[in-house]
C-alpha positions in Angstrom: -0.1 -0.2 -0.1 2.9 2.5 0.9 4.6 1.6 -2.4 1.7 2.9 -4.4 1.3 6.0 -2.3 4.8 6.9 -2.5 5.0 5.8 -6.2 1.9 8.1 -6.9 3.3 11.2 -5.0 6.8 10.8 -6.9 4.9 10.6 -10.3 2.8 13.7 -9.4 6.0 15.6 -8.2 8.4 14.6 -11.0 5.5 15.3 -13.7 4.9 18.6 -12.2 8.7 19.5 -12.4 8.8 18.3 -16.0 5.5 20.0 -16.8 6.3 23.2 -15.4 9.8 23.5 -15.5 11.3 22.1 -18.6 9.1 23.5 -21.0 9.8 27.0 -19.4 13.4 26.5 -20.1 12.7 25.4 -23.6 10.6 28.4 -24.5 13.1 30.8 -22.8 16.0 29.0 -25.1 13.8 29.6 -28.1 13.1 33.2 -27.3 16.7 34.2 -26.5 18.3 31.9 -29.2 20.6 30.6 -26.8 20.9 28.1 -23.9 22.3 29.6 -20.7 22.8 26.3 -19.3 26.2 24.8 -19.0 27.2 21.8 -21.2 28.1 19.5 -18.2 24.4 20.4 -16.4 22.9 19.6 -19.9 24.4 16.4 -20.5 24.1 15.4 -17.0 20.3 15.9 -17.0 20.0 14.1 -20.4 21.9 11.0 -19.1 19.9 11.1 -15.6 16.6 11.0 -17.6 17.9 8.0 -19.8 19.3 6.0 -16.9 16.4 6.3 -14.8 14.1 5.5 -17.6 16.2 2.3 -18.4 15.9 1.4 -14.6 12.2 1.8 -14.6 11.9 -0.4 -17.6 14.2 -3.0 -16.2 12.0 -3.3 -13.0 8.8 -2.7 -14.6 7.8 0.4 -12.5 5.0 2.2 -14.4 5.7 5.2 -12.0 9.3 5.6 -13.1 8.6 4.9 -16.9 5.9 7.7 -17.2 7.8 10.5 -15.6 11.3 9.6 -17.2 9.9 9.0 -20.4 8.6 12.6 -20.3 11.6 13.9 -18.9 13.8 12.2 -21.5 11.9 13.8 -24.4 11.9 17.2 -22.8 15.8 16.8 -21.9 16.3 15.8 -25.3 14.8 19.0 -26.9 17.3 21.0 -24.3 20.1 18.7 -25.4 19.4 19.4 -29.1 18.8 23.0 -28.6 22.3 23.5 -26.7 24.4 21.4 -29.1 22.9 21.6 -32.3 20.4 24.6 -32.9 22.2 27.4 -30.7 25.6 26.0 -30.5 27.3 29.1 -32.2 25.6 31.5 -30.0 27.4 31.7 -26.9 
């Protein structure tokens, strides 16, 4: 029972961060035509989402899979913005 409650709370909080925080960054980068985040931070965020998604798949946790799949997509957009779209603007 507690596993489901904590899983649900973790899912809600992680999705909230991904839904509210990351799109705001993506839009800010688009408007400013540059990514203010440092390269190591962008790479770390991208890899963290990839590894957590892989972990969620390996243990079959729908809570981890849902949140990290969404986070992986959004961090991929920031990764592409940083290293391919706006790479010459900084």
